[in-house]
N, C-alpha and C positions, 0 to 999 in steps of 0.2 A: 504494500500500500504506500503510495507516494506521500511524503511529508507535505503538509499544507494543501491537502486536497479537501475541497468543500463538498459535503454530501447533503442530500435532503434528509430531514429527520424522519426515520421510519416509524416513530411512535405516534399513533393517532391522538393520544391523550395530550401530548405536549406540542404537537406539530404547529398548531395555530400560533402559540406563543413563541416557539423556537423552531422556525422553519428549516434552519440550516445548522450543520455541525462542521467544525473545522478539525481535521485530523492533525494533531501536533506531536504524535508519537514517532520517534526515530525509527527508521527502517531496521536499525540494529536490533530492535526488540520485536521484530515481526513474529517470532516464534511464541510470544506470550498469548494467552487466551483472551486478552482484552486489548482495546485500542483506547488511547487517551484523546478525548475530543473537548473542544471548547464551543459552547453554544453561540450562535450568531442570531441576535434579536434585531428585528427592524428598528432602525433609529427612531422612526415615527411613533413607535409603541411605548417608548420609555423616555423620560427626561434624561438629559445628559448627567452622567454620574459626577460626583465631586472628585473621584479618583480617576482622572482621565488617562493616566499612564497605565492603570490596571484594566481599564475598559475603553480602549481606543475605538474610534469610529473607523470602519473599513468599508471598502466598496467591493461588492460582488455583483457581477452582471449589470453594472450601472446603478445599482441601488445601494443605499447606505445602511449599514448594520453596525450594531455595537458588538464587539468581541468581548463577551462577558467572562473574562478569564477567571474571576473568583469562583465561578460555577463549573469549572472543568470537571469532567467525569470519565469514568471508565465504561466502555461499551463492550459487551461480550462479543468476541470474534464471531460467534455463531450468528449474531444479528448483522454483522458487518456485510455479509454476502448480499443481503437484501437492500443495502443502501445504494442510492443512485448518485453517481458522481456528477457534480456541477462543473468542477474544474479538475484538472489533472496535475497535481503537484506544482502549482505555480507559487513561487516564493514571493512573499510580500515585498513591496517597494518600501523600504524603511522610512523614507522621507514623507511619503503620502499615505502610508498604511493601506495601500491598495493590494487586494488579493487577486482580483480578477478584473479583466477589462470591462 
C-alpha cells in the first residue's frame, strides 16, 4: 500500500462525517495486520481548529479537508481490500499541504 494514498471511508456509520482516510503507515510495516490512517473531514463541516499544525487544511481532488491527525486510527488489513483509492501514493507538497491535484 503506497504511503499517502487517500481512500474512501468504507464505514457507512462514519462515512458522512469522515468521507476520506489518508494512509500514513510506512511500507516497511506492510506485513502488520493493520494500517494507520488519518481521517480527512470536509473543511466546511468543522470550524478551523486552534491547533492548526496538528490539523492542517489539505486539498484532495480540488476540495479542502482538515487532516484530523489527533484522531489517527488503526484499520484492520482485512477491511483494507474493500477501500477505494482516490489517489495513489502522492506525497504532500509541504508548503501548501496539498495531497492531490
